[in-house]
PDB file with SEQRES, HELIX, SHEET and CRYST1 records, atoms N, CA, C and O in Angstrom:
SEQRES   1 A   81  MET ARG GLY THR MET LEU TRP PHE ASN GLU GLU LYS ASN          
SEQRES   2 A   81  LEU GLY GLN ILE GLU ALA GLU ASP GLY GLU ARG PHE GLU          
SEQRES   3 A   81  VAL HIS GLY GLU ASN PHE ALA ASP GLY TRP ARG PRO SER          
SEQRES   4 A   81  GLY ARG CYS LYS GLY THR ILE VAL SER PHE GLY ILE SER          
SEQRES   5 A   81  GLY ASP GLU PRO ARG ARG PRO VAL GLU VAL THR LEU VAL          
SEQRES   6 A   81  PRO ASP VAL ALA PRO ARG ARG ALA ARG ARG ARG HIS THR          
SEQRES   7 A   81  ASN ALA ARG                                                  
HELIX    1 AA1 GLY A   29  ASN A   31  5                                   3    
SHEET    1 AA1 5 ARG A  24  HIS A  28  0                                        
SHEET    2 AA1 5 LEU A  14  ALA A  19 -1                                        
SHEET    3 AA1 5 ARG A   2  ASN A   9 -1                                        
SHEET    4 AA1 5 ILE A  46  ILE A  51 -1                                        
SHEET    5 AA1 5 PRO A  59  LEU A  64 -1                                        
CRYST1    1.000    1.000    1.000  90.00  90.00  90.00 P 1           1          
ATOM      1  N   MET A   1       0.841  -1.184   0.019  1.00  0.00           N  
ATOM      2  CA  MET A   1      -0.015  -0.005  -0.001  1.00  0.00           C  
ATOM      3  C   MET A   1       0.874   1.257   0.004  1.00  0.00           C  
ATOM      4  O   MET A   1       2.047   1.228   0.379  1.00  0.00           O  
ATOM      5  N   ARG A   2       0.267   2.332  -0.420  1.00  0.00           N  
ATOM      6  CA  ARG A   2       0.962   3.621  -0.354  1.00  0.00           C  
ATOM      7  C   ARG A   2       0.135   4.574   0.484  1.00  0.00           C  
ATOM      8  O   ARG A   2      -1.083   4.430   0.595  1.00  0.00           O  
ATOM      9  N   GLY A   3       0.801   5.536   1.065  1.00  0.00           N  
ATOM     10  CA  GLY A   3       0.128   6.546   1.866  1.00  0.00           C  
ATOM     11  C   GLY A   3       0.988   7.709   2.051  1.00  0.00           C  
ATOM     12  O   GLY A   3       2.067   7.819   1.468  1.00  0.00           O  
ATOM     13  N   THR A   4       0.482   8.650   2.922  1.00  0.00           N  
ATOM     14  CA  THR A   4       1.168   9.862   3.193  1.00  0.00           C  
ATOM     15  C   THR A   4       1.328  10.050   4.694  1.00  0.00           C  
ATOM     16  O   THR A   4       0.380   9.839   5.451  1.00  0.00           O  
ATOM     17  N   MET A   5       2.516  10.444   5.129  1.00  0.00           N  
ATOM     18  CA  MET A   5       2.718  10.728   6.515  1.00  0.00           C  
ATOM     19  C   MET A   5       1.948  11.995   6.897  1.00  0.00           C  
ATOM     20  O   MET A   5       2.049  13.023   6.228  1.00  0.00           O  
ATOM     21  N   LEU A   6       1.179  11.905   7.982  1.00  0.00           N  
ATOM     22  CA  LEU A   6       0.468  13.059   8.475  1.00  0.00           C  
ATOM     23  C   LEU A   6       1.304  13.774   9.550  1.00  0.00           C  
ATOM     24  O   LEU A   6       1.399  15.001   9.573  1.00  0.00           O  
ATOM     25  N   TRP A   7       1.909  12.966  10.441  1.00  0.00           N  
ATOM     26  CA  TRP A   7       2.778  13.529  11.450  1.00  0.00           C  
ATOM     27  C   TRP A   7       3.570  12.394  12.079  1.00  0.00           C  
ATOM     28  O   TRP A   7       3.184  11.229  11.987  1.00  0.00           O  
ATOM     29  N   PHE A   8       4.703  12.750  12.733  1.00  0.00           N  
ATOM     30  CA  PHE A   8       5.474  11.786  13.505  1.00  0.00           C  
ATOM     31  C   PHE A   8       6.153  12.572  14.610  1.00  0.00           C  
ATOM     32  O   PHE A   8       6.856  13.553  14.366  1.00  0.00           O  
ATOM     33  N   ASN A   9       5.917  12.103  15.861  1.00  0.00           N  
ATOM     34  CA  ASN A   9       6.550  12.704  17.037  1.00  0.00           C  
ATOM     35  C   ASN A   9       7.716  11.879  17.440  1.00  0.00           C  
ATOM     36  O   ASN A   9       7.562  10.749  17.904  1.00  0.00           O  
ATOM     37  N   GLU A  10       8.907  12.438  17.267  1.00  0.00           N  
ATOM     38  CA  GLU A  10      10.161  11.685  17.573  1.00  0.00           C  
ATOM     39  C   GLU A  10      10.289  11.359  19.057  1.00  0.00           C  
ATOM     40  O   GLU A  10      10.822  10.306  19.407  1.00  0.00           O  
ATOM     41  N   GLU A  11       9.818  12.230  19.929  1.00  0.00           N  
ATOM     42  CA  GLU A  11       9.920  11.975  21.374  1.00  0.00           C  
ATOM     43  C   GLU A  11       9.036  10.798  21.785  1.00  0.00           C  
ATOM     44  O   GLU A  11       9.430   9.965  22.601  1.00  0.00           O  
ATOM     45  N   LYS A  12       7.836  10.744  21.209  1.00  0.00           N  
ATOM     46  CA  LYS A  12       6.889   9.692  21.550  1.00  0.00           C  
ATOM     47  C   LYS A  12       7.069   8.438  20.671  1.00  0.00           C  
ATOM     48  O   LYS A  12       6.522   7.371  20.952  1.00  0.00           O  
ATOM     49  N   ASN A  13       7.853   8.611  19.607  1.00  0.00           N  
ATOM     50  CA  ASN A  13       8.104   7.504  18.684  1.00  0.00           C  
ATOM     51  C   ASN A  13       6.788   7.037  18.066  1.00  0.00           C  
ATOM     52  O   ASN A  13       6.581   5.836  17.891  1.00  0.00           O  
ATOM     53  N   LEU A  14       5.919   7.949  17.740  1.00  0.00           N  
ATOM     54  CA  LEU A  14       4.564   7.608  17.277  1.00  0.00           C  
ATOM     55  C   LEU A  14       4.151   8.593  16.202  1.00  0.00           C  
ATOM     56  O   LEU A  14       4.522   9.765  16.258  1.00  0.00           O  
ATOM     57  N   GLY A  15       3.383   8.130  15.217  1.00  0.00           N  
ATOM     58  CA  GLY A  15       2.896   9.002  14.163  1.00  0.00           C  
ATOM     59  C   GLY A  15       1.630   8.477  13.557  1.00  0.00           C  
ATOM     60  O   GLY A  15       0.990   7.567  14.085  1.00  0.00           O  
ATOM     61  N   GLN A  16       1.276   9.070  12.427  1.00  0.00           N  
ATOM     62  CA  GLN A  16       0.042   8.672  11.711  1.00  0.00           C  
ATOM     63  C   GLN A  16       0.246   8.729  10.225  1.00  0.00           C  
ATOM     64  O   GLN A  16       0.871   9.650   9.700  1.00  0.00           O  
ATOM     65  N   ILE A  17      -0.296   7.716   9.540  1.00  0.00           N  
ATOM     66  CA  ILE A  17      -0.228   7.645   8.062  1.00  0.00           C  
ATOM     67  C   ILE A  17      -1.638   7.597   7.542  1.00  0.00           C  
ATOM     68  O   ILE A  17      -2.498   6.936   8.124  1.00  0.00           O  
ATOM     69  N   GLU A  18      -1.889   8.298   6.439  1.00  0.00           N  
ATOM     70  CA  GLU A  18      -3.173   8.205   5.755  1.00  0.00           C  
ATOM     71  C   GLU A  18      -2.932   7.438   4.446  1.00  0.00           C  
ATOM     72  O   GLU A  18      -2.133   7.849   3.604  1.00  0.00           O  
ATOM     73  N   ALA A  19      -3.639   6.323   4.301  1.00  0.00           N  
ATOM     74  CA  ALA A  19      -3.503   5.495   3.097  1.00  0.00           C  
ATOM     75  C   ALA A  19      -4.212   6.186   1.927  1.00  0.00           C  
ATOM     76  O   ALA A  19      -4.964   7.141   2.117  1.00  0.00           O  
ATOM     77  N   GLU A  20      -3.960   5.691   0.733  1.00  0.00           N  
ATOM     78  CA  GLU A  20      -4.543   6.314  -0.482  1.00  0.00           C  
ATOM     79  C   GLU A  20      -6.058   6.247  -0.448  1.00  0.00           C  
ATOM     80  O   GLU A  20      -6.727   7.108  -1.020  1.00  0.00           O  
ATOM     81  N   ASP A  21      -6.625   5.212   0.230  1.00  0.00           N  
ATOM     82  CA  ASP A  21      -8.074   5.114   0.279  1.00  0.00           C  
ATOM     83  C   ASP A  21      -8.693   5.947   1.401  1.00  0.00           C  
ATOM     84  O   ASP A  21      -9.905   5.903   1.614  1.00  0.00           O  
ATOM     85  N   GLY A  22      -7.854   6.711   2.124  1.00  0.00           N  
ATOM     86  CA  GLY A  22      -8.368   7.609   3.176  1.00  0.00           C  
ATOM     87  C   GLY A  22      -8.298   7.016   4.593  1.00  0.00           C  
ATOM     88  O   GLY A  22      -8.474   7.745   5.569  1.00  0.00           O  
ATOM     89  N   GLU A  23      -8.044   5.706   4.719  1.00  0.00           N  
ATOM     90  CA  GLU A  23      -7.935   5.116   6.051  1.00  0.00           C  
ATOM     91  C   GLU A  23      -6.687   5.603   6.731  1.00  0.00           C  
ATOM     92  O   GLU A  23      -5.638   5.756   6.106  1.00  0.00           O  
ATOM     93  N   ARG A  24      -6.807   5.848   8.025  1.00  0.00           N  
ATOM     94  CA  ARG A  24      -5.656   6.346   8.820  1.00  0.00           C  
ATOM     95  C   ARG A  24      -5.129   5.259   9.712  1.00  0.00           C  
ATOM     96  O   ARG A  24      -5.896   4.473  10.268  1.00  0.00           O  
ATOM     97  N   PHE A  25      -3.828   5.208   9.854  1.00  0.00           N  
ATOM     98  CA  PHE A  25      -3.163   4.216  10.693  1.00  0.00           C  
ATOM     99  C   PHE A  25      -2.182   4.870  11.641  1.00  0.00           C  
ATOM    100  O   PHE A  25      -1.490   5.818  11.269  1.00  0.00           O  
ATOM    101  N   GLU A  26      -2.116   4.368  12.869  1.00  0.00           N  
ATOM    102  CA  GLU A  26      -1.117   4.778  13.831  1.00  0.00           C  
ATOM    103  C   GLU A  26       0.115   3.968  13.544  1.00  0.00           C  
ATOM    104  O   GLU A  26       0.050   2.758  13.328  1.00  0.00           O  
ATOM    105  N   VAL A  27       1.260   4.660  13.546  1.00  0.00           N  
ATOM    106  CA  VAL A  27       2.540   3.948  13.276  1.00  0.00           C  
ATOM    107  C   VAL A  27       3.553   4.224  14.376  1.00  0.00           C  
ATOM    108  O   VAL A  27       3.692   5.354  14.845  1.00  0.00           O  
ATOM    109  N   HIS A  28       4.247   3.189  14.772  1.00  0.00           N  
ATOM    110  CA  HIS A  28       5.244   3.298  15.837  1.00  0.00           C  
ATOM    111  C   HIS A  28       6.614   3.265  15.162  1.00  0.00           C  
ATOM    112  O   HIS A  28       6.761   2.734  14.061  1.00  0.00           O  
ATOM    113  N   GLY A  29       7.595   3.829  15.822  1.00  0.00           N  
ATOM    114  CA  GLY A  29       8.940   3.899  15.286  1.00  0.00           C  
ATOM    115  C   GLY A  29       9.550   2.602  14.853  1.00  0.00           C  
ATOM    116  O   GLY A  29      10.310   2.565  13.886  1.00  0.00           O  
ATOM    117  N   GLU A  30       9.221   1.493  15.575  1.00  0.00           N  
ATOM    118  CA  GLU A  30       9.803   0.197  15.210  1.00  0.00           C  
ATOM    119  C   GLU A  30       9.198  -0.394  13.959  1.00  0.00           C  
ATOM    120  O   GLU A  30       9.677  -1.419  13.475  1.00  0.00           O  
ATOM    121  N   ASN A  31       8.134   0.235  13.408  1.00  0.00           N  
ATOM    122  CA  ASN A  31       7.502  -0.299  12.218  1.00  0.00           C  
ATOM    123  C   ASN A  31       8.132   0.233  10.909  1.00  0.00           C  
ATOM    124  O   ASN A  31       7.690  -0.124   9.817  1.00  0.00           O  
ATOM    125  N   PHE A  32       9.162   1.085  11.031  1.00  0.00           N  
ATOM    126  CA  PHE A  32       9.862   1.588   9.878  1.00  0.00           C  
ATOM    127  C   PHE A  32      10.966   0.649   9.460  1.00  0.00           C  
ATOM    128  O   PHE A  32      11.599   0.042  10.324  1.00  0.00           O  
ATOM    129  N   ALA A  33      11.224   0.503   8.197  1.00  0.00           N  
ATOM    130  CA  ALA A  33      12.180  -0.450   7.679  1.00  0.00           C  
ATOM    131  C   ALA A  33      13.455   0.322   7.285  1.00  0.00           C  
ATOM    132  O   ALA A  33      13.435   1.544   7.142  1.00  0.00           O  
ATOM    133  N   ASP A  34      14.541  -0.406   7.117  1.00  0.00           N  
ATOM    134  CA  ASP A  34      15.819   0.099   6.615  1.00  0.00           C  
ATOM    135  C   ASP A  34      16.398   1.204   7.451  1.00  0.00           C  
ATOM    136  O   ASP A  34      17.168   2.015   6.937  1.00  0.00           O  
ATOM    137  N   GLY A  35      16.059   1.272   8.723  1.00  0.00           N  
ATOM    138  CA  GLY A  35      16.652   2.280   9.607  1.00  0.00           C  
ATOM    139  C   GLY A  35      16.164   3.686   9.342  1.00  0.00           C  
ATOM    140  O   GLY A  35      16.662   4.631   9.955  1.00  0.00           O  
ATOM    141  N   TRP A  36      15.194   3.857   8.437  1.00  0.00           N  
ATOM    142  CA  TRP A  36      14.680   5.188   8.148  1.00  0.00           C  
ATOM    143  C   TRP A  36      13.535   5.516   9.107  1.00  0.00           C  
ATOM    144  O   TRP A  36      12.703   4.667   9.429  1.00  0.00           O  
ATOM    145  N   ARG A  37      13.520   6.743   9.541  1.00  0.00           N  
ATOM    146  CA  ARG A  37      12.435   7.267  10.397  1.00  0.00           C  
ATOM    147  C   ARG A  37      12.226   8.729  10.038  1.00  0.00           C  
ATOM    148  O   ARG A  37      13.198   9.457   9.837  1.00  0.00           O  
ATOM    149  N   PRO A  38      10.968   9.175   9.953  1.00  0.00           N  
ATOM    150  CA  PRO A  38      10.768  10.578   9.640  1.00  0.00           C  
ATOM    151  C   PRO A  38      11.288  11.454  10.756  1.00  0.00           C  
ATOM    152  O   PRO A  38      11.263  11.086  11.931  1.00  0.00           O  
ATOM    153  N   SER A  39      11.770  12.647  10.352  1.00  0.00           N  
ATOM    154  CA  SER A  39      12.259  13.605  11.324  1.00  0.00           C  
ATOM    155  C   SER A  39      11.864  14.972  10.878  1.00  0.00           C  
ATOM    156  O   SER A  39      11.735  15.218   9.679  1.00  0.00           O  
ATOM    157  N   GLY A  40      11.668  15.870  11.806  1.00  0.00           N  
ATOM    158  CA  GLY A  40      11.239  17.198  11.511  1.00  0.00           C  
ATOM    159  C   GLY A  40       9.836  17.255  10.897  1.00  0.00           C  
ATOM    160  O   GLY A  40       8.942  16.520  11.317  1.00  0.00           O  
ATOM    161  N   ARG A  41       9.655  18.091   9.942  1.00  0.00           N  
ATOM    162  CA  ARG A  41       8.329  18.201   9.288  1.00  0.00           C  
ATOM    163  C   ARG A  41       8.228  17.145   8.205  1.00  0.00           C  
ATOM    164  O   ARG A  41       8.888  17.228   7.170  1.00  0.00           O  
ATOM    165  N   CYS A  42       7.385  16.146   8.464  1.00  0.00           N  
ATOM    166  CA  CYS A  42       7.308  15.045   7.525  1.00  0.00           C  
ATOM    167  C   CYS A  42       5.934  14.998   6.856  1.00  0.00           C  
ATOM    168  O   CYS A  42       5.672  14.103   6.053  1.00  0.00           O  
ATOM    169  N   LYS A  43       5.075  15.929   7.168  1.00  0.00           N  
ATOM    170  CA  LYS A  43       3.711  15.936   6.552  1.00  0.00           C  
ATOM    171  C   LYS A  43       3.812  15.938   5.070  1.00  0.00           C  
ATOM    172  O   LYS A  43       4.508  16.769   4.486  1.00  0.00           O  
ATOM    173  N   GLY A  44       3.100  14.981   4.426  1.00  0.00           N  
ATOM    174  CA  GLY A  44       3.105  14.906   2.976  1.00  0.00           C  
ATOM    175  C   GLY A  44       4.147  13.954   2.410  1.00  0.00           C  
ATOM    176  O   GLY A  44       4.172  13.715   1.202  1.00  0.00           O  
ATOM    177  N   THR A  45       5.003  13.408   3.260  1.00  0.00           N  
ATOM    178  CA  THR A  45       6.007  12.442   2.811  1.00  0.00           C  
ATOM    179  C   THR A  45       5.301  11.181   2.353  1.00  0.00           C  
ATOM    180  O   THR A  45       4.486  10.624   3.088  1.00  0.00           O  
ATOM    181  N   ILE A  46       5.603  10.725   1.150  1.00  0.00           N  
ATOM    182  CA  ILE A  46       4.956   9.514   0.627  1.00  0.00           C  
ATOM    183  C   ILE A  46       5.697   8.291   1.049  1.00  0.00           C  
ATOM    184  O   ILE A  46       6.917   8.208   0.906  1.00  0.00           O  
ATOM    185  N   VAL A  47       4.948   7.309   1.584  1.00  0.00           N  
ATOM    186  CA  VAL A  47       5.535   6.067   2.085  1.00  0.00           C  
ATOM    187  C   VAL A  47       4.786   4.860   1.510  1.00  0.00           C  
ATOM    188  O   VAL A  47       3.639   4.962   1.076  1.00  0.00           O  
ATOM    189  N   SER A  48       5.463   3.739   1.521  1.00  0.00           N  
ATOM    190  CA  SER A  48       4.813   2.463   1.160  1.00  0.00           C  
ATOM    191  C   SER A  48       4.878   1.583   2.404  1.00  0.00           C  
ATOM    192  O   SER A  48       5.799   1.717   3.210  1.00  0.00           O  
ATOM    193  N   PHE A  49       3.901   0.679   2.568  1.00  0.00           N  
ATOM    194  CA  PHE A  49       3.858  -0.138   3.757  1.00  0.00           C  
ATOM    195  C   PHE A  49       2.960  -1.340   3.554  1.00  0.00           C  
ATOM    196  O   PHE A  49       2.154  -1.382   2.624  1.00  0.00           O  
ATOM    197  N   GLY A  50       3.107  -2.309   4.429  1.00  0.00           N  
ATOM    198  CA  GLY A  50       2.210  -3.451   4.518  1.00  0.00           C  
ATOM    199  C   GLY A  50       1.357  -3.284   5.726  1.00  0.00           C  
ATOM    200  O   GLY A  50       1.575  -2.387   6.540  1.00  0.00           O  
ATOM    201  N   ILE A  51       0.370  -4.159   5.850  1.00  0.00           N  
ATOM    202  CA  ILE A  51      -0.538  -4.082   7.007  1.00  0.00           C  
ATOM    203  C   ILE A  51      -0.415  -5.358   7.822  1.00  0.00           C  
ATOM    204  O   ILE A  51      -0.394  -6.458   7.270  1.00  0.00           O  
ATOM    205  N   SER A  52      -0.331  -5.204   9.161  1.00  0.00           N  
ATOM    206  CA  SER A  52      -0.267  -6.408  10.019  1.00  0.00           C  
ATOM    207  C   SER A  52      -1.602  -7.098  10.055  1.00  0.00           C  
ATOM    208  O   SER A  52      -2.635  -6.458   9.858  1.00  0.00           O  
ATOM    209  N   GLY A  53      -1.607  -8.382  10.301  1.00  0.00           N  
ATOM    210  CA  GLY A  53      -2.842  -9.149  10.380  1.00  0.00           C  
ATOM    211  C   GLY A  53      -3.521  -9.019  11.722  1.00  0.00           C  
ATOM    212  O   GLY A  53      -4.677  -9.415  11.863  1.00  0.00           O  
ATOM    213  N   ASP A  54      -2.838  -8.475  12.711  1.00  0.00           N  
ATOM    214  CA  ASP A  54      -3.410  -8.354  14.045  1.00  0.00           C  
ATOM    215  C   ASP A  54      -4.358  -7.207  14.154  1.00  0.00           C  
ATOM    216  O   ASP A  54      -4.336  -6.302  13.319  1.00  0.00           O  
ATOM    217  N   GLU A  55      -5.190  -7.215  15.159  1.00  0.00           N  
ATOM    218  CA  GLU A  55      -6.059  -6.063  15.471  1.00  0.00           C  
ATOM    219  C   GLU A  55      -5.455  -5.312  16.630  1.00  0.00           C  
ATOM    220  O   GLU A  55      -5.027  -5.973  17.576  1.00  0.00           O  
ATOM    221  N   PRO A  56      -5.379  -4.024  16.650  1.00  0.00           N  
ATOM    222  CA  PRO A  56      -5.736  -3.140  15.542  1.00  0.00           C  
ATOM    223  C   PRO A  56      -4.694  -3.251  14.434  1.00  0.00           C  
ATOM    224  O   PRO A  56      -3.507  -3.476  14.673  1.00  0.00           O  
ATOM    225  N   ARG A  57      -5.199  -3.081  13.194  1.00  0.00           N  
ATOM    226  CA  ARG A  57      -4.310  -3.146  12.039  1.00  0.00           C  
ATOM    227  C   ARG A  57      -3.313  -2.020  12.104  1.00  0.00           C  
ATOM    228  O   ARG A  57      -3.668  -0.879  12.400  1.00  0.00           O  
ATOM    229  N   ARG A  58      -2.062  -2.337  11.828  1.00  0.00           N  
ATOM    230  CA  ARG A  58      -0.977  -1.333  11.865  1.00  0.00           C  
ATOM    231  C   ARG A  58      -0.102  -1.470  10.645  1.00  0.00           C  
ATOM    232  O   ARG A  58       0.032  -2.556  10.081  1.00  0.00           O  
ATOM    233  N   PRO A  59       0.507  -0.344  10.230  1.00  0.00           N  
ATOM    234  CA  PRO A  59       1.446  -0.424   9.104  1.00  0.00           C  
ATOM    235  C   PRO A  59       2.717  -1.113   9.575  1.00  0.00           C  
ATOM    236  O   PRO A  59       3.150  -0.934  10.713  1.00  0.00           O  
ATOM    237  N   VAL A  60       3.316  -1.913   8.675  1.00  0.00           N  
ATOM    238  CA  VAL A  60       4.584  -2.606   8.969  1.00  0.00           C  
ATOM    239  C   VAL A  60       5.502  -2.390   7.782  1.00  0.00           C  
ATOM    240  O   VAL A  60       5.039  -2.163   6.664  1.00  0.00           O  
ATOM    241  N   GLU A  61       6.810  -2.460   8.025  1.00  0.00           N  
ATOM    242  CA  GLU A  61       7.800  -2.273   6.960  1.00  0.00           C  
ATOM    243  C   GLU A  61       7.577  -1.000   6.186  1.00  0.00           C  
ATOM    244  O   GLU A  61       7.571  -1.013   4.956  1.00  0.00           O  
ATOM    245  N   VAL A  62       7.392   0.109   6.895  1.00  0.00           N  
ATOM    246  CA  VAL A  62       7.147   1.381   6.278  1.00  0.00           C  
ATOM    247  C   VAL A  62       8.448   1.895   5.677  1.00  0.00           C  
ATOM    248  O   VAL A  62       9.464   1.974   6.367  1.00  0.00           O  
ATOM    249  N   THR A  63       8.419   2.241   4.400  1.00  0.00           N  
ATOM    250  CA  THR A  63       9.591   2.765   3.731  1.00  0.00           C  
ATOM    251  C   THR A  63       9.258   4.061   2.935  1.00  0.00           C  
ATOM    252  O   THR A  63       8.134   4.278   2.485  1.00  0.00           O  
ATOM    253  N   LEU A  64      10.253   4.858   2.802  1.00  0.00           N  
ATOM    254  CA  LEU A  64      10.151   6.135   2.082  1.00  0.00           C  
ATOM    255  C   LEU A  64      10.070   5.831   0.557  1.00  0.00           C  
ATOM    256  O   LEU A  64      10.853   5.041   0.029  1.00  0.00           O  
ATOM    257  N   VAL A  65       9.125   6.466  -0.113  1.00  0.00           N  
ATOM    258  CA  VAL A  65       9.019   6.342  -1.596  1.00  0.00           C  
ATOM    259  C   VAL A  65       9.854   7.472  -2.123  1.00  0.00           C  
ATOM    260  O   VAL A  65       9.562   8.636  -1.848  1.00  0.00           O  
ATOM    261  N   PRO A  66      10.909   7.157  -2.891  1.00  0.00           N  
ATOM    262  CA  PRO A  66      11.743   8.213  -3.463  1.00  0.00           C  
ATOM    263  C   PRO A  66      10.993   9.162  -4.340  1.00  0.00           C  
ATOM    264  O   PRO A  66      10.140   8.746  -5.124  1.00  0.00           O  
ATOM    265  N   ASP A  67      11.291  10.426  -4.225  1.00  0.00           N  
ATOM    266  CA  ASP A  67      10.635  11.463  -5.037  1.00  0.00           C  
ATOM    267  C   ASP A  67      11.398  11.516  -6.379  1.00  0.00           C  
ATOM    268  O   ASP A  67      12.503  12.051  -6.474  1.00  0.00           O  
ATOM    269  N   VAL A  68      10.767  10.949  -7.383  1.00  0.00           N  
ATOM    270  CA  VAL A  68      11.396  10.882  -8.718  1.00  0.00           C  
ATOM    271  C   VAL A  68      10.834  11.996  -9.557  1.00  0.00           C  
ATOM    272  O   VAL A  68       9.622  12.147  -9.717  1.00  0.00           O  
ATOM    273  N   ALA A  69      11.777  12.792 -10.102  1.00  0.00           N  
ATOM    274  CA  ALA A  69      11.354  13.913 -10.959  1.00  0.00           C  
ATOM    275  C   ALA A  69      10.838  13.368 -12.277  1.00  0.00           C  
ATOM    276  O   ALA A  69      11.413  12.429 -12.828  1.00  0.00           O  
ATOM    277  N   PRO A  70       9.769  13.941 -12.786  1.00  0.00           N  
ATOM    278  CA  PRO A  70       9.237  13.466 -14.082  1.00  0.00           C  
ATOM    279  C   PRO A  70      10.290  13.648 -15.184  1.00  0.00           C  
ATOM    280  O   PRO A  70      11.098  14.576 -15.159  1.00  0.00           O  
ATOM    281  N   ARG A  71      10.246  12.730 -16.140  1.00  0.00           N  
ATOM    282  CA  ARG A  71      11.183  12.854 -17.262  1.00  0.00           C  
ATOM    283  C   ARG A  71      10.822  14.009 -18.169  1.00  0.00           C  
ATOM    284  O   ARG A  71       9.655  14.274 -18.460  1.00  0.00           O  
ATOM    285  N   ARG A  72      11.862  14.680 -18.600  1.00  0.00           N  
ATOM    286  CA  ARG A  72      11.648  15.828 -19.496  1.00  0.00           C  
ATOM    287  C   ARG A  72      11.526  15.345 -20.926  1.00  0.00           C  
ATOM    288  O   ARG A  72      12.140  14.346 -21.303  1.00  0.00           O  
ATOM    289  N   ALA A  73      10.748  16.038 -21.712  1.00  0.00           N  
ATOM    290  CA  ALA A  73      10.630  15.715 -23.112  1.00  0.00           C  
ATOM    291  C   ALA A  73      11.947  16.003 -23.802  1.00  0.00           C  
ATOM    292  O   ALA A  73      12.626  16.978 -23.480  1.00  0.00           O  
ATOM    293  N   ARG A  74      12.300  15.172 -24.729  1.00  0.00           N  
ATOM    294  CA  ARG A  74      13.502  15.358 -25.497  1.00  0.00           C  
ATOM    295  C   ARG A  74      13.212  16.167 -26.754  1.00  0.00           C  
ATOM    296  O   ARG A  74      12.194  15.988 -27.422  1.00  0.00           O  
ATOM    297  N   ARG A  75      14.133  17.047 -27.042  1.00  0.00           N  
ATOM    298  CA  ARG A  75      14.003  17.839 -28.279  1.00  0.00           C  
ATOM    299  C   ARG A  75      14.582  17.044 -29.419  1.00  0.00           C  
ATOM    300  O   ARG A  75      15.653  16.445 -29.321  1.00  0.00           O  
ATOM    301  N   ARG A  76      13.853  17.061 -30.479  1.00  0.00           N  
ATOM    302  CA  ARG A  76      14.358  16.387 -31.690  1.00  0.00           C  
ATOM    303  C   ARG A  76      15.191  17.368 -32.466  1.00  0.00           C  
ATOM    304  O   ARG A  76      14.821  18.523 -32.672  1.00  0.00           O  
ATOM    305  N   HIS A  77      16.324  16.869 -32.886  1.00  0.00           N  
ATOM    306  CA  HIS A  77      17.225  17.696 -33.664  1.00  0.00           C  
ATOM    307  C   HIS A  77      16.833  17.563 -35.143  1.00  0.00           C  
ATOM    308  O   HIS A  77      16.694  16.461 -35.674  1.00  0.00           O  
ATOM    309  N   THR A  78      16.670  18.670 -35.755  1.00  0.00           N  
ATOM    310  CA  THR A  78      16.318  18.643 -37.221  1.00  0.00           C  
ATOM    311  C   THR A  78      17.497  19.226 -37.979  1.00  0.00           C  
ATOM    312  O   THR A  78      18.108  20.207 -37.555  1.00  0.00           O  
ATOM    313  N   ASN A  79      17.793  18.626 -39.065  1.00  0.00           N  
ATOM    314  CA  ASN A  79      18.847  19.124 -39.946  1.00  0.00           C  
ATOM    315  C   ASN A  79      18.243  19.912 -41.114  1.00  0.00           C  
ATOM    316  O   ASN A  79      18.421  19.556 -42.279  1.00  0.00           O  
ATOM    317  N   ALA A  80      17.548  20.955 -40.788  1.00  0.00           N  
ATOM    318  CA  ALA A  80      16.935  21.777 -41.851  1.00  0.00           C  
ATOM    319  C   ALA A  80      18.004  22.676 -42.453  1.00  0.00           C  
ATOM    320  O   ALA A  80      18.628  23.473 -41.753  1.00  0.00           O  
ATOM    321  N   ARG A  81      18.199  22.543 -43.707  1.00  0.00           N  
ATOM    322  CA  ARG A  81      19.227  23.370 -44.371  1.00  0.00           C  
ATOM    323  C   ARG A  81      18.607  24.091 -45.487  1.00  0.00           C  
ATOM    324  O   ARG A  81      19.283  24.845 -46.186  1.00  0.00           O  
TER     325      ARG A  81                                                      
END                                                                             
């Protein structure tokens, strides 16, 4: 799944993610993968995650989705003489 970080409190090690379908999930610091954790202002950061099978459902293996710049159109070179 994909979603957006709404907030993350580093002192409490707790935050919230809104999934693409609008469902909100509470996320704990230990649920982030690859040693990444949001810091500072993280609102709007796009993440991908799985969902635990336990109740309450929680995001697991949360990772940052890299911000990829859109490809630019290429100019065609014309040999007009």
